[in-house]
C-alpha positions in Angstrom: -3.2 -101.3 -36.9 -5.2 -99.7 -39.6 -6.7 -97.0 -37.2 -3.3 -96.5 -35.6 -2.1 -95.6 -39.0 -5.0 -93.4 -39.7 -4.4 -91.6 -36.4 -0.8 -90.9 -37.3 -1.6 -89.6 -40.6 -4.3 -87.2 -39.0 -1.8 -86.1 -36.5 0.8 -85.4 -39.0 -1.8 -83.2 -41.3 -2.9 -81.4 -38.2 0.8 -80.4 -37.3 1.5 -79.3 -40.9 -1.6 -77.2 -40.7 -0.6 -75.5 -37.4 2.8 -74.9 -38.7 1.4 -73.1 -41.8 -1.5 -71.1 -40.4 -1.4 -71.3 -36.7 2.0 -70.3 -35.6 2.4 -67.2 -37.9 -1.4 -66.3 -38.0 -2.2 -62.7 -37.1 -4.8 -62.1 -34.4 -8.1 -61.6 -36.0 -11.5 -60.7 -34.6 -13.6 -63.4 -33.3 -16.0 -63.1 -36.3 -13.4 -63.1 -38.9 -13.3 -66.1 -41.2 -10.2 -67.7 -42.5 -10.4 -68.7 -46.1 -9.8 -72.3 -46.7 -6.5 -73.1 -48.5 -6.9 -74.6 -52.0 -3.9 -76.9 -51.5 -5.4 -78.4 -48.4 -8.8 -79.7 -49.0 -11.4 -80.2 -46.2 -11.4 -84.0 -46.8 -7.8 -84.3 -46.0 -8.7 -83.6 -42.2 -10.8 -86.9 -42.2 -9.5 -90.3 -41.9 -9.3 -92.3 -45.3 -12.1 -94.7 -44.4 -14.7 -91.8 -43.7 -14.2 -89.8 -47.0 -17.9 -90.5 -47.9 -19.3 -89.7 -44.4 -21.1 -86.7 -43.5 -19.4 -83.5 -41.9 -18.0 -84.3 -38.6 -15.6 -82.9 -36.1 -12.9 -84.7 -34.1 -12.2 -85.0 -30.5 -8.7 -86.0 -29.8 -7.6 -87.2 -26.3 -3.8 -87.5 -26.4 -3.7 -88.7 -22.7 -5.8 -91.6 -23.6 -4.8 -92.1 -27.3 -8.5 -92.2 -28.4 -10.3 -90.8 -31.3 -14.0 -89.9 -31.5 -16.2 -89.3 -34.5 -19.0 -87.3 -33.5 -21.8 -87.0 -36.1 -25.1 -88.4 -36.6 -25.1 -92.1 -37.9 -21.0 -92.2 -37.6 -19.2 -94.3 -35.1 -18.4 -93.3 -31.6 -15.2 -94.3 -30.2 -13.6 -93.1 -26.8 -14.2 -89.9 -24.9 -11.9 -86.8 -25.3 -11.6 -84.2 -22.7 -8.1 -82.5 -23.6 -8.3 -81.2 -27.0 -11.2 -80.6 -29.4 -10.5 -79.5 -33.2 -13.4 -78.9 -35.1 -13.9 -79.0 -39.0 -15.0 -75.4 -39.5 -13.9 -72.2 -41.2 -13.1 -70.4 -38.0 -10.0 -70.4 -36.1 -10.2 -70.9 -32.2 -11.3 -67.7 -30.5 -8.4 -65.3 -29.3 -8.4 -62.8 -26.7 -8.5 -59.2 -28.3 -7.3 -55.9 -27.0 -9.5 -53.9 -24.9 -9.3 -51.0 -27.4 -10.5 -53.2 -30.5 -13.4 -54.4 -28.1 -14.3 -50.8 -27.3 -14.3 -49.8 -30.8 -16.9 -52.3 -32.0 -19.3 -51.0 -29.3 -19.2 -47.6 -30.8 -22.6 -45.9 -32.2 -21.6 -46.3 -35.8 -19.8 -49.7 -35.8 -22.9 -51.8 -35.7 -25.2 -51.3 -38.9 -28.0 -53.0 -37.0 -28.3 -50.2 -34.7 -28.8 -47.8 -37.9 -31.5 -50.3 -38.9 -33.2 -50.2 -35.9 -33.5 -46.4 -35.7 -35.3 -46.6 -38.9 -37.7 -49.0 -37.6 -38.5 -46.8 -34.5 -38.8 -43.7 -36.6 -41.9 -45.1 -38.2 -43.4 -46.3 -34.7 -47.0 -45.4 -34.5 -47.5 -42.2 -32.4 -51.0 -43.5 -31.0 -49.0 -46.6 -29.5 -46.7 -44.2 -27.4 -49.7 -43.7 -25.0 -50.3 -47.3 -24.7 -46.6 -48.1 -23.9 -46.2 -45.0 -21.5 -49.3 -45.9 -19.5 -47.4 -49.2 -18.5 -44.1 -47.6 -17.4 -43.1 -47.1 -13.8 -43.8 -43.6 -12.7 -40.1 -42.6 -12.6 -39.6 -43.9 -16.1 -42.8 -41.9 -17.2 -41.0 -38.5 -15.9 -37.9 -39.4 -17.7 -40.1 -39.9 -20.9 -41.5 -36.3 -20.4 -38.0 -34.7 -20.7 -37.5 -35.8 -24.2 -39.3 -33.4 -25.9 -42.6 -30.9 -25.8 -44.4 -33.3 -28.0 -44.0 -36.3 -25.9 -44.7 -34.2 -22.8 -48.0 -33.3 -24.2 -49.1 -36.7 -24.6 -49.4 -37.2 -20.8 -52.4 -34.7 -21.0 -54.3 -36.4 -23.7 -57.6 -38.3 -23.0 -56.4 -41.4 -24.5 -53.5 -41.5 -22.1 -55.8 -40.8 -19.2 -58.0 -43.8 -20.2 -55.1 -46.2 -20.7 -53.5 -45.2 -17.4 -56.6 -45.8 -15.4 -57.0 -49.4 -16.9 -53.6 -50.6 -16.0 -52.8 -51.5 -12.4 -49.7 -49.5 -10.9 -48.9 -51.3 -7.7 -48.5 -49.4 -4.4 -49.8 -45.9 -3.6 -47.3 -43.2 -2.7 -47.1 -41.3 0.5 -47.6 -37.4 0.4 -46.1 -36.0 3.7 -45.4 -32.8 5.4 -42.1 -32.6 7.4 -42.0 -31.5 11.0 -40.3 -28.2 9.8 -43.0 -27.2 7.6 -42.9 -23.2 7.8 -42.1 -23.1 4.3 -44.5 -26.0 3.2 -41.7 -28.9 3.2 -43.3 -31.6 1.3 -41.7 -35.0 1.0 -43.1 -37.9 -1.1 -42.2 -41.6 -0.5 -42.2 -44.1 -3.2 -42.5 -47.6 -1.7 -41.5 -49.5 -4.7 -38.1 -47.9 -4.8 -37.8 -47.1 -1.2 -37.0 -43.6 -2.0 -38.0 -40.0 -0.9 -38.8 -37.2 -3.3 -38.7 -33.6 -2.4 -40.5 -31.2 -4.8 -38.9 -27.9 -4.9 -41.6 -25.6 -5.6 -44.4 -25.2 -2.9 -47.7 -25.9 -3.9 -50.0 -23.8 -1.8 -49.7 -20.0 -1.6 -50.2 -20.0 2.3 -47.5 -21.0 4.6 -48.9 -24.2 6.3 -51.1 -26.6 4.7 -51.9 -30.2 5.8 -53.1 -33.0 3.4 -56.4 -34.4 4.7 -57.6 -36.6 1.9 -56.9 -38.3 -1.6 -58.5 -39.8 -4.4 -57.7 -40.8 -8.1 -54.2 -39.4 -8.0 -55.1 -36.0 -6.3 -54.5 -34.7 -2.7 -56.7 -32.3 -0.8 -55.0 -29.8 1.3 -56.4 -27.7 3.9 -54.9 -24.6 5.7 -54.6 -24.6 9.6 -57.7 -22.0 9.6 -59.8 -24.6 8.1 -61.3 -22.2 5.7 -59.4 -22.6 2.4 -59.1 -26.1 0.4 -56.7 -26.8 -2.3 -56.6 -29.8 -4.8 -53.4 -30.7 -6.2 -51.7 -33.4 -8.2 -48.2 -34.0 -6.4 -46.4 -35.6 -9.4 -47.5 -32.9 -11.8 -47.1 -30.0 -9.3 -50.5 -28.6 -10.4 -52.8 -26.8 -7.8 -56.3 -25.7 -7.9 -57.9 -23.6 -5.0 -61.6 -24.5 -4.1 -64.1 -21.7 -3.9 -64.9 -20.6 -0.3 -67.4 -22.6 1.5 -70.8 -21.2 1.8 -70.9 -22.3 5.6 -68.1 -21.3 7.7 -67.0 -24.1 10.4 -64.6 -22.3 12.7 -64.1 -25.7 14.6 -61.9 -28.6 13.1 -63.6 -30.6 10.5 -63.1 -34.2 8.9 -62.5 -34.4 5.1 -63.0 -37.0 2.7 -62.9 -37.6 -0.9 -64.8 -39.9 -3.6 -64.7 -40.1 -7.4 -67.7 -39.4 -9.7 -66.4 -42.3 -12.1 -63.4 -44.5 -12.7 -60.8 -41.6 -12.5 -60.6 -38.0 -11.6 -61.4 -36.9 -15.2 -65.0 -37.8 -14.6 -64.9 -35.5 -11.6 -64.5 -35.9 -7.7 -66.3 -34.6 -4.6 -64.9 -33.4 -1.5 -67.0 -33.6 1.8 -66.3 -31.9 5.2 -68.0 -32.8 8.5 -67.9 -31.0 11.9 -68.6 -32.2 15.3 -71.9 -30.4 15.2 -73.3 -32.3 12.3 -72.6 -29.5 9.9 -71.4 -30.6 6.5 -71.1 -29.7 2.9 -70.0 -31.3 -0.4 -68.2 -30.0 -3.2 -68.6 -31.2 -6.7 -65.7 -30.6 -9.2 -67.9 -30.7 -12.3 -70.3 -27.8 -10.9 -67.2 -26.2 -8.9 -69.6 -25.3 -6.1 -70.3 -26.2 -2.5 -73.8 -27.5 -1.7 -75.5 -29.2 1.3 -77.8 -32.1 -0.1 -79.8 -32.6 3.2 -80.1 -32.2 6.7 -78.3 -34.2 9.3 -80.6 -37.3 10.7 -81.8 -36.5 14.4 -81.5 -40.4 15.1 -77.7 -39.6 15.4 -76.7 -38.1 18.7 -74.7 -34.8 18.5 -71.9 -33.9 18.9 -70.5 -36.5 17.1 -67.0 -36.6 18.8 -65.1 -37.3 15.7 -61.7 -38.8 15.8 -59.7 -36.3 13.8 -56.4 -38.3 14.1 -58.2 -40.8 12.0 -58.8 -39.7 8.3 -62.1 -40.8 6.7 -61.7 -43.8 4.2 -63.5 -44.3 1.0 -65.2 -47.5 -0.2 -67.0 -46.7 -3.5 -69.1 -43.6 -2.9 -69.4 -44.1 0.9 -67.2 -42.5 3.3 -66.4 -43.8 6.8 -65.7 -41.6 9.9 -64.1 -42.8 13.1 -66.3 -41.6 16.1 -66.3 -41.9 20.1 -69.0 -41.8 22.5 -70.1 -44.4 21.5 -67.2 -46.1 19.9 -67.9 -46.8 16.3 -68.2 -45.8 12.8 -70.3 -43.1 10.9 -70.8 -43.7 7.2 -72.3 -41.4 4.5 -73.1 -42.5 0.9 -72.4 -39.2 -1.1 -74.4 -40.6 -4.1 -77.5 -41.4 -2.1 -77.1 -39.2 0.7 -77.8 -42.1 3.4 -76.3 -41.9 6.9 -75.7 -44.7 9.0 -74.1 -45.1 12.5 -72.5 -48.3 13.7 -71.9 -48.9 17.3 -68.6 -51.0 17.4 -66.8 -51.7 20.6 -62.9 -51.2 20.3 -60.5 -53.8 21.2 -59.2 -53.5 24.7 -55.9 -51.7 25.6 -56.1 -49.8 22.2 -54.7 -46.3 21.8 -54.0 -44.1 19.0 -56.3 -46.0 16.5 -57.3 -45.1 12.9 -59.3 -46.4 10.1 -57.9 -48.0 6.9 -59.4 -49.3 3.7 -58.1 -52.5 1.7 -60.0 -53.7 -1.4 -63.5 -52.5 -0.1 -62.9 -53.6 3.5 -62.7 -51.3 6.5 -59.8 -52.0 8.6 -58.4 -50.6 11.8 -54.8 -50.1 13.0 -53.8 -49.2 16.4 -51.4 -49.5 19.3 -52.0 -52.2 21.8 -50.6 -51.2 25.1 -50.8 -53.3 28.0 -48.4 -53.0 31.1 -44.9 -52.1 29.6 -45.5 -54.1 26.3 -46.7 -52.2 23.1 -47.5 -53.6 19.8 -49.1 -52.4 16.5 -52.0 -54.5 15.3 -54.3 -54.7 12.4 -58.0 -55.5 12.6 -60.8 -56.0 9.9 -64.5 -55.0 10.4 -66.7 -58.0 10.3 -70.0 -56.9 8.5 -72.2 -59.7 10.2 -71.0 -59.4 13.7 -69.9 -55.7 13.6 -66.9 -56.7 15.5 -63.2 -56.1 14.9 -61.3 -59.1 14.1 -57.5 -59.2 14.4 -55.7 -60.2 11.2 -52.0 -59.4 11.7 -49.6 -57.5 14.2 -46.3 -56.2 13.9 -43.3 -58.9 14.4 -42.3 -59.4 18.0 -38.7 -58.4 17.5 -39.8 -54.9 16.5 -42.3 -54.7 19.3 -39.5 -55.3 21.9 -37.9 -52.0 20.8 -41.1 -50.2 22.3 -41.0 -52.1 25.6 -41.2 -49.5 28.4 -41.4 -46.6 26.3 -44.6 -44.3 26.0 -45.4 -44.6 22.3 -47.4 -42.4 20.0 -48.4 -43.6 16.7 -49.6 -41.6 13.6 -51.2 -43.3 10.5 -50.0 -41.3 7.4 -51.6 -43.7 4.8 -54.8 -45.5 4.9 -55.4 -47.2 1.4 -53.6 -50.3 0.6 -50.4 -49.3 2.2 -50.1 -48.0 5.6 -47.1 -45.5 6.9 -46.9 -45.5 10.7 -45.0 -42.6 12.5 -44.1 -44.3 15.9 -42.5 -41.9 18.2 -41.2 -41.9 21.9 -38.8 -39.8 23.7 -35.6 -39.9 21.8 -37.0 -42.3 19.4 -38.7 -42.0 16.1 -39.6 -44.8 13.6 -41.2 -45.0 10.2 -42.6 -48.3 9.0 -45.0 -49.2 6.2 -47.5 -52.3 6.2 -48.6 -53.7 2.9 -52.1 -55.0 3.5 -52.2 -57.3 0.5 -48.8 -59.1 1.2 -49.0 -58.5 5.2 -45.5 -57.3 5.0 -43.7 -54.9 7.2 -41.0 -52.7 6.3 -38.8 -50.1 7.7 -38.8 -46.8 5.9 -35.4 -45.0 5.3 -34.8 -41.7 7.1 -36.2 -38.6 5.4 -33.5 -36.1 4.7 -33.5 -33.1 2.4 -31.2 -32.9 -0.5 -27.8 -31.7 0.4 -28.7 -32.0 3.9 -27.9 -34.8 6.6 -30.6 -33.5 9.1 -33.2 -36.1 9.5 -36.8 -34.8 9.0 -39.7 -35.5 11.2 -42.8 -36.5 9.4 -45.9 -34.4 10.8 -48.7 -35.6 8.7 -49.4 -37.2 5.4 -51.8 -39.3 3.2 -51.6 -42.0 0.6 -52.3 -41.3 -3.0 -52.1 -43.2 -6.2 -49.5 -41.6 -8.5 -51.2 -40.5 -11.6 -49.6 -38.1 -14.2 -53.0 -37.6 -16.0 -55.0 -36.7 -12.7 -56.7 -33.2 -13.2 -57.7 -31.1 -10.3 
């Protein structure tokens, strides 16, 4: 009976408290505190037998007629689920008008924001470069638009060093669209699956094609195969290489390698013709040179596969050859030529070389009867044979069944972009060599236009704002 009396007394006190302060109380913000009335001490909310016990809150269950003291060392009665009254200095939260909630979000309503501005104002400037180097490429270019001082940080040697030491994921694709009479360039960001369209043409000539890339730089060649240009597609910077000392009137294969860890240490561009003529451009000297003669042990003409861009592994360039089928390599640092006779997989068409983590790869179309599929091979150094490591999903290959397909590889370093064409059909897909993942590429359309652009040629490049041509 004592507990029942205590319960009745408590319910009566709660009812009095509600009549005094609950029914007529004005709406208050959630964080506002209600002062405790002097005439109603906090101890009056406890049962008489618990006046000396520690602070507690009560759970009342009117449905089951139970009471529960919930504090460490106190007694525990029955559970409550319907009503909870806490011994605290705050009223139960009430919904506020949206106007009041928006007012709190204003720029001057929160003093903490002003304090944070004071902290960031004293942020050391030398740490900005460390932070920027770890941002996504799109965020870096938003950073540039803040002010001239922040924009100039991207050209500093410290930022270039910081950026080169941070991995930045997948390379981008630099492509030329089919309607390229005005040098229409489109760059694809595979991380965001988004196309970018530079508004300013880079090269002064009407038609140029990307033929090689390294360290964030792309090498462009005009259709006359006479003039070379080096550009940073992100920064829209362009440099024209001096004219070659040896004129090659036929088509040439072009490759690029770095002198050090990034383009600021210099780079070299090499071109090679079917007749064995070649030259190397050194950016540190700004001159072309022919460091040696072509070895007589290698049969001429070379029958270079110009559909396959050379790939670079360190300082060594690999060229795709035919008659016999195989690979021709040249070490730019040592000047050593090597030729490897490597038979191609049967039923292979439109094949091209690729590179992944220092390994030489091969991508091509397997066409047998009416079936067509894209396959990936890796060169085995011990046996000098191509080993299949992956192929396109069968459900995708079914789209090509019975069609005369043509494939062009637009990127050959870490990420492959494949243009698959047939009559009334054009597909763009990417293949991630690390994840072995196939993905479809969204259509490339110019801004404010619904016309789909056909990709004519392209190359993969590592986006690097600090790369200097």
